[in-house]
Structure formats: structure tokens, C-alpha cells
C-alpha positions, 0 to 999 in steps of 0.5 A, a space after each residue: 465928714 472931717 476927722 475930730 483932733 485931740 491933742 494929749 498934752 501936760 505941762 511937765 513931762 513923766 505924767 503919762 501922756 504918751 501912755 495916755 494916748 495910747 490907751 485912749 486912742 485904742 479904747 476909741 478904736 475898740 468902739 468901731 471908730 477910726 483912729 489915728 495916733 500920730 506922735 509929735 514929739 519929734 526925736 524922742 519917739 516914744 509912741 511907736 515903743 509903747 504901742 509895740 511897733 517901733 520895729 514895724 516904722 520905715 517911713 514917719 511923720 516927717 517924711 510924709 510932711 516933706 513929701 519923701 513918702 506917701 501917707 499910706 506908706 508911713 501909717 502902721 496898723 496895729 495887728 490887735 485892733 483894726 481901726 487903730 493906726 499910728 503914725 511914728 515921728 522921726 527920732 533923727 531930726 531936730 524938734 523944729 524939723 516939723 513945719 506949718 506947711 507940712 503938718 497942715 498937709 498931712 493933718 489935711 490928709 488924715 482927716 479925709 481917713 479918719 473919724 479921730 486923729 490923737 496927736 501925742 504933743 511933747 510937754 510943755 510949749 516947744 515947737 512940736 507941742 505948738 504945732 500939735 495944740 494948733 490943730 486941736 478941736 479937744 485937748 486932754 491936759 494930763 497931770 499927776 496929782 502933784 503942785 507942780 504938775 497942776 501948776 504947769 497944767 494951768 500954764 498949758 490951758 491957758 496957752 490952748 485958748 490963745 493959740 489954737 487954730 480955733 482960736 486964731 479964726 474965730 471959731 468955737 474954743 477948744 474944748 479943755 478936758 483934764 485926765 489925772 494919772 498916777 492917782 494914789 488915795 493913801 498918799 493923798 490922806 498923807 498929804 503927798 498928793 493933792 485930793 482930786 477936789 483941790 485940783 478941780 478947784 484949780 483947773 476948770 477943765 472938765 475931769 474925764 477920769 482918774 487912772 490909779 497908780 498901777 504897776 499895770 501901766 508900767 507892765 503894759 508900756 514895758 510889753 508894748 500893749 495899750 493899757 486899755 486892752 486889759 479892761 480887767 485892771 483899774 487903769 484900764 477900766 479907767 481908761 475906757 470909762 474917760 473915753 465914755 465921758 469923752 463921748 458923752 455917755 453918762 458914768 458913774 461918780 469917779 472913784 478911785 478905791 485903794 485898800 484903805 480909802 475911797 475918793 469920790 469927785 464931788 462939786 465945791 466952790 472954787 477959789 480957794 486954792 486958786 488964790 492960794 497957790 497964786 493962779 490967776 
């Protein structure tokens, strides 16, 4: 059975996309799934840092895509999670070094080895992002609860619908999901952040989860550890719950707790904020 390709994307940078790729991939692997996380952000290469394997990178995505190394030479197995593998990308090449032919070959090989392939896409709609989104069966759009982030996420959702391989070949469309990161209910109360219901009104994608603003996420990234490895933190639990929802498991309504506030996602009529913020 061919692997499921999940592209983790965002409209703007700095929203926690790479952190989410690592945490989501680790949580899937902890459930016994064979998982490979792939860095499509040529020239920056942060996924290996977040996973703490940067010193083990010898061959990368481009070496394999260009025929300079075998896939098994470039894959790095996580020492903490047996079923999690990483395919890092190049720090030294230009972003357009990835070719459709090379990416197609690598993806075809990966699909023979894994249950899930998670593509860590560059932000926006640049060359690497186009490559990553083209192969998606599922797209998880990561955004912060801020107007600019939501606007950019909406544009990315429109792009996914039109430019994927599934759209090109007339297959079932890419399944779109939303993950909200750095959510702070206290800042929602003061009007500094958008409420979850407003975000859902603007973006019609399925809400997989809400990751609260947490120092635990930064500590995990700095330690080279996926945030989901510590399921004792709010952020760690949020990522595990998001994976459970992705796999179709029933979970309680999404709640984000703070010292003085609890937010619960509820369905509300759509349309008002989309008109308010000028979305089509």
C-alpha cells in the first residue's frame, strides 16, 4: 500500500511549521506508523535541528534527487523513536535546485518504504513549497491567531485546491486541515488575537488542533526534541490529540486552558468575518 503524503505548510514564516512537522511525525511514529519527515526548505534546513540530528547528516534530499546518493544513505533514523526517519535537505544550494523529476523519483521511493511521508514545506508559494504541495494527499495549514497569518493561510488553501497533483489528474481533492499554534486565551480576551470561532469562520478547513503558547515548545526545539515526546505538557498533548483526530479517532471538543480563561470550539454560522476581512 502506498504511503499517505502530508504536507505541512503555512502562508507566512515563523508560525511553528517545522516544529509541527517534527511533533506530528513523532506522534504518528509513536503509534507504530512508519514515518519519514522530509525537509523541502532548501537553503535553510531547520528540520534536522528541531529533531537534534544535524550532526548525523551526510547525504541529503538533493543528493538523492540528483542521483548522487541512495535513499538509504540519506535517511536518518531517530534514535528515540524506531519508526521515525528524517530526510534532511541541502543548506548550500539555491531553492530552485529541486526539480520535478528528482522530487518525483524520491517520493516514489519513499512511498515504498513508509506509511506516512510528512513534507516540511517552505512558507508561502515559492519553488520548494510548490514541490511539496504538488504531492500532497493531505495538507495541514499551520497558522497563528493573527489576522495577517489567517489571510496568508487562506491564500495557501486556495493554492492547494488548484495546483496539486490530485487536482491536475482529476483525483479526489487534497484533504485540507488547520492547526492553530501559539494560542493564548488571555490575549484573545484583550483583542490581541482572534478567537477560534472567528478563525474557523474565515478558514473552512477542518480544525485538527490548537497548540497553546508554551515555553515547552521552545525548550523542546532548543533541545532537538519533538514537542510531542513530552506528553505531560499542554503542547505535547495538543499534538497527540491532533494526530488522533487526523486518524479519525473521537476526541473531546478542543479546549485551550489558561489561568483565567477556557476556550471551547463550537460551530457558529459562517460568513460574517469572511466578508469583514475581505475574503472571497
